[in-house]
C-alpha positions as MATLAB code, in Angstrom:
seq = 'MSVEKYLKPEVIRQIARLDLRAQFIVKGFLQGLHASPYHGFSVEFSEHRKYTPGDNPDDIDWLVYAKTDKYYIKKFEAETNIHGYLVMDLSRSMAYTYRQQLTKFEYSICLAAAMAYLMIHQQDPVGLITFDRKIRDSLAPKSKRKQLGNILSLLSRLEPQGETDIARSITQIAAMLKHRSLVMLFTDLFAETESVLRALHRLRHGGHDVILFHVLDEAELRFPFEGMVEFEEPETGEKLQVDATDFRPEYLAEIAAFRDRYHQECLTSGVDYVPLDTSMQFDRALTEYLAQRKTRF';
ca = [
      56.740   -4.036   70.051;
      55.961   -0.374   69.394;
      54.953    1.637   66.359;
      58.228    3.571   66.654;
      60.088    0.405   65.620;
      58.636    0.767   62.128;
      59.163    4.526   62.039;
      62.815    4.452   63.124;
      65.152    6.721   61.075;
      66.468    4.047   58.709;
      62.936    2.890   57.836;
      61.777    6.488   57.328;
      64.775    7.063   55.050;
      63.923    3.945   53.060;
      60.317    5.079   52.594;
      61.469    8.588   51.669;
      63.920    7.136   49.123;
      61.168    4.940   47.785;
      58.908    7.961   47.360;
      61.557    9.922   45.457;
      62.598    7.039   43.214;
      59.116    5.745   42.534;
      57.006    8.889   42.030;
      56.670    8.489   38.272;
      56.310    4.721   38.576;
      53.617    4.861   41.220;
      51.713    7.537   39.354;
      51.508    5.248   36.324;
      50.756    2.234   38.521;
      47.809    3.852   40.305;
      46.539    5.706   37.248;
      46.490    2.341   35.495;
      44.257    0.993   38.251;
      41.981    4.026   37.929;
      41.638    3.504   34.170;
      38.423    2.086   32.759;
      38.483   -1.731   32.655;
      36.384   -1.756   29.494;
      38.699   -1.816   26.481;
      37.513    0.423   23.660;
      35.298    2.350   26.045;
      35.656    6.074   25.390;
      37.450    8.180   27.989;
      34.358   10.365   28.307;
      32.552    7.340   29.813;
      35.354    6.317   32.191;
      33.259    7.239   35.228;
      30.595    4.683   34.272;
      30.281    0.938   34.756;
      28.130   -1.733   33.180;
      24.621   -2.149   34.537;
      24.253   -5.394   36.477;
      21.127   -7.069   37.902;
      20.351   -5.494   41.262;
      21.345   -1.974   40.206;
      18.645    0.666   40.270;
      17.298    1.090   36.688;
      16.817    4.796   37.476;
      20.626    5.129   37.505;
      21.002    4.067   33.852;
      22.631    6.800   31.769;
      20.415    6.954   28.677;
      22.805    9.265   26.811;
      25.481    6.587   27.063;
      22.920    3.981   25.966;
      22.126    6.087   22.896;
      25.808    6.087   21.907;
      26.708    2.490   22.785;
      23.424    0.564   22.704;
      24.471   -0.874   26.091;
      23.354   -0.168   29.632;
      25.800    1.750   31.827;
      25.265    3.581   35.090;
      27.151    6.522   36.512;
      29.551    5.444   39.230;
      28.868    6.722   42.691;
      31.697    8.747   44.206;
      32.758    5.811   46.403;
      33.289    3.693   43.283;
      35.658    6.124   41.545;
      38.465    5.626   44.070;
      40.580    2.525   44.381;
      40.080    1.007   47.789;
      43.347   -0.567   48.887;
      43.547   -3.311   51.502;
      46.762   -4.465   53.145;
      46.118   -8.087   54.128;
      48.506   -9.553   56.713;
      49.060  -13.220   57.609;
      49.282  -13.608   61.411;
      50.395  -17.259   61.447;
      53.210  -18.221   63.802;
      55.485  -19.045   60.858;
      55.526  -15.330   59.953;
      57.440  -14.645   63.207;
      60.462  -16.608   61.951;
      63.934  -15.259   61.244;
      67.217  -17.148   61.180;
      69.869  -14.448   60.885;
      68.136  -11.406   59.425;
      67.269   -8.332   61.506;
      63.558   -8.525   60.645;
      61.176  -11.453   60.881;
      58.934  -12.160   57.898;
      56.117  -10.333   59.660;
      58.239   -7.272   60.474;
      59.537   -7.194   56.898;
      55.930   -7.354   55.658;
      54.974   -4.446   57.925;
      57.712   -2.302   56.380;
      56.485   -3.188   52.884;
      52.886   -2.539   53.878;
      53.826    0.841   55.352;
      55.479    1.812   52.084;
      52.433    0.767   50.018;
      50.099    2.640   52.377;
      52.335    5.716   52.213;
      52.325    5.701   48.418;
      48.566    5.172   48.101;
      47.789    7.952   50.566;
      50.069   10.245   48.549;
      47.779    9.521   45.593;
      44.744   10.239   47.820;
      43.533    6.658   47.469;
      41.940    5.081   50.559;
      43.860    2.214   52.119;
      42.832   -0.089   54.967;
      44.100   -3.156   56.796;
      42.869   -6.718   57.261;
      44.637   -9.329   59.408;
      43.936  -13.053   59.583;
      45.040  -16.386   60.970;
      42.375  -19.102   60.785;
      39.833  -16.353   60.115;
      39.649  -12.561   59.802;
      40.894  -10.961   63.032;
      41.042   -7.207   62.334;
      39.504   -4.959   59.706;
      40.446   -1.287   59.462;
      38.294    0.600   56.938;
      40.138    2.274   54.037;
      40.874    5.984   54.437;
      43.062    8.398   52.523;
      43.943   10.830   55.320;
      47.599   11.202   56.290;
      47.043    9.838   59.800;
      45.881    6.510   58.337;
      49.479    5.303   58.032;
      49.889    5.803   61.776;
      46.592    4.024   62.418;
      47.743    1.032   60.370;
      51.159    0.811   62.035;
      49.658    1.318   65.460;
      47.383   -1.678   64.959;
      50.138   -3.843   63.506;
      52.511   -2.997   66.351;
      50.093   -4.582   68.824;
      49.854   -7.888   66.970;
      51.845  -11.078   67.454;
      51.933  -13.703   64.719;
      51.010  -16.940   66.464;
      49.021  -20.096   65.986;
      47.724  -21.738   62.838;
      46.437  -20.128   59.674;
      43.826  -20.823   57.008;
      44.829  -18.637   54.092;
      42.230  -19.942   51.637;
      39.306  -19.504   54.028;
      40.443  -15.991   54.944;
      40.822  -14.915   51.305;
      37.334  -16.271   50.611;
      35.970  -14.240   53.550;
      37.701  -11.133   52.196;
      36.194  -11.666   48.736;
      32.746  -11.730   50.345;
      33.479   -8.569   52.358;
      34.562   -6.295   49.516;
      31.810   -4.106   48.102;
      33.837   -2.098   45.577;
      36.595   -2.875   43.107;
      39.659   -2.995   45.311;
      43.407   -3.437   45.287;
      44.192   -6.345   47.634;
      47.835   -6.515   48.772;
      48.403   -9.863   50.474;
      51.520  -10.433   52.618;
      52.106  -14.099   53.482;
      54.644  -16.929   53.392;
      51.985  -19.154   51.743;
      52.605  -22.039   54.130;
      49.264  -23.689   53.412;
      47.673  -26.175   51.023;
      48.460  -24.747   47.591;
      45.390  -25.816   45.622;
      42.880  -24.276   48.044;
      44.827  -21.004   48.184;
      44.932  -20.781   44.390;
      41.167  -21.406   44.166;
      40.559  -18.607   46.686;
      42.813  -16.222   44.746;
      40.930  -17.038   41.531;
      37.655  -16.228   43.277;
      39.025  -12.891   44.442;
      40.135  -12.040   40.901;
      36.768  -13.180   39.516;
      35.184  -10.517   41.717;
      37.017   -7.879   39.673;
      39.684   -7.045   42.256;
      43.337   -6.310   41.596;
      45.506   -8.663   43.644;
      49.188   -8.363   44.524;
      50.570  -11.438   46.284;
      53.732  -10.560   48.216;
      55.276  -13.975   48.922;
      57.623  -13.247   51.831;
      60.137  -15.907   52.867;
      63.042  -15.726   55.266;
      66.404  -15.717   53.547;
      67.255  -19.037   55.240;
      64.027  -20.642   53.989;
      65.095  -19.791   50.469;
      68.823  -20.647   50.646;
      68.903  -23.360   53.357;
      72.275  -22.429   54.923;
      72.333  -25.386   57.339;
      74.987  -28.091   57.769;
      75.052  -31.509   59.423;
      72.338  -32.898   61.683;
      69.711  -30.219   62.409;
      66.380  -30.418   64.241;
      63.595  -28.411   62.583;
      60.284  -27.508   64.215;
      57.071  -26.920   62.285;
      56.034  -23.494   63.649;
      52.256  -23.956   63.666;
      52.006  -27.555   64.938;
      55.222  -27.828   66.971;
      56.120  -31.097   65.202;
      59.892  -31.721   65.169;
      62.026  -33.430   62.565;
      65.755  -34.191   62.623;
      67.531  -34.369   59.263;
      71.011  -34.350   57.782;
      70.815  -30.833   56.335;
      73.804  -31.325   54.033;
      72.237  -34.329   52.287;
      68.755  -32.815   52.356;
      69.730  -29.453   50.803;
      69.452  -30.392   47.069;
      65.986  -31.896   47.576;
      64.837  -28.926   49.675;
      66.099  -26.333   47.171;
      64.332  -28.133   44.327;
      61.080  -28.211   46.338;
      61.194  -24.518   47.282;
      61.940  -23.567   43.662;
      58.990  -25.671   42.448;
      56.779  -24.128   45.167;
      57.524  -20.578   44.020;
      57.332  -21.477   40.330;
      53.869  -23.015   40.768;
      52.558  -19.803   42.276;
      54.294  -17.730   39.611;
      52.692  -19.712   36.775;
      49.204  -19.931   38.297;
      49.151  -16.242   39.234;
      50.303  -15.285   35.745;
      47.383  -17.244   34.283;
      44.776  -15.745   36.617;
      46.024  -12.142   36.501;
      47.350  -12.026   40.071;
      50.629  -10.159   40.509;
      53.057  -12.562   42.195;
      55.994  -10.886   43.943;
      58.547  -13.330   45.433;
      60.609  -11.716   48.201;
      63.013  -12.721   50.920;
      63.991  -10.849   54.057;
      67.560  -10.153   52.894;
      66.260   -7.802   50.164;
      65.997   -4.089   50.950;
      62.269   -3.499   50.794;
      62.528   -0.121   49.017;
      64.531   -1.666   46.161;
      62.289   -4.718   45.984;
      59.127   -2.613   45.826;
      60.514   -0.098   43.328;
      61.630   -2.885   40.996;
      58.214   -4.507   41.242;
      56.363   -1.260   40.524;
      58.639   -0.563   37.552;
      57.868   -4.033   36.188;
      54.142   -3.560   36.718;
      54.107   -0.116   35.061;
      55.214   -1.671   31.779;
      51.915   -3.549   31.630;
      49.786   -0.389   31.480;
];
């Protein structure tokens, strides 16, 4: 697999179309992230943050204290930029496709490339983290144009394989992040739901913006199978033979409940939940999501 696969003409055209259609949306989206998180806090203090134990008292801005009667410190330059992290699930299940051109992992790479492209256009640093049962790769955020190539180059050398521990990996990421960050997680969420939700809550509690791109194969969502079919669990290799025709109603109800649970829990905790399947054109899917998100700022 080569980096050129993700920079082939049709993908470049999709990213270019995305850029043209989403310029005003993305500007509002990223400016919203740059905005002060303290409601009612004057714009003139937007480059400050609340003093917390462990900060150097010498950094307290006493002029701000005189106006607000609260302790704030001037942000260091590194804190005034959004640090974006593309976080990719490397589990074997991400390599699945039934009849679509792209696997879930390849589809996620195209989405990640588009997000990186848009952030770099806004001069916001973006990096990459990959995981299976633990963190495997960590590429520091940068805002230079060549960073997109660096990200794709790394991704092109990876193969989704083996088991995953999404909750543990998210918890490790929460411990790694030193600045308020935008975490863009690409996964099929094939893991124990409760532990993943607890890890996402912890990440949000750390003050980070989180976008959960829930990427499923079109067949996983629609179950287009008939008659007796043997299914294999991708991470354990366990096989199960079922009558797909009889099983379909139960399966569709389960997958709908699975997605709805994440939708409701993410809504409550302030995580952006974006359900996707590999039959959707990624430029349209991303533009629609960004348009929806812009309305919240």
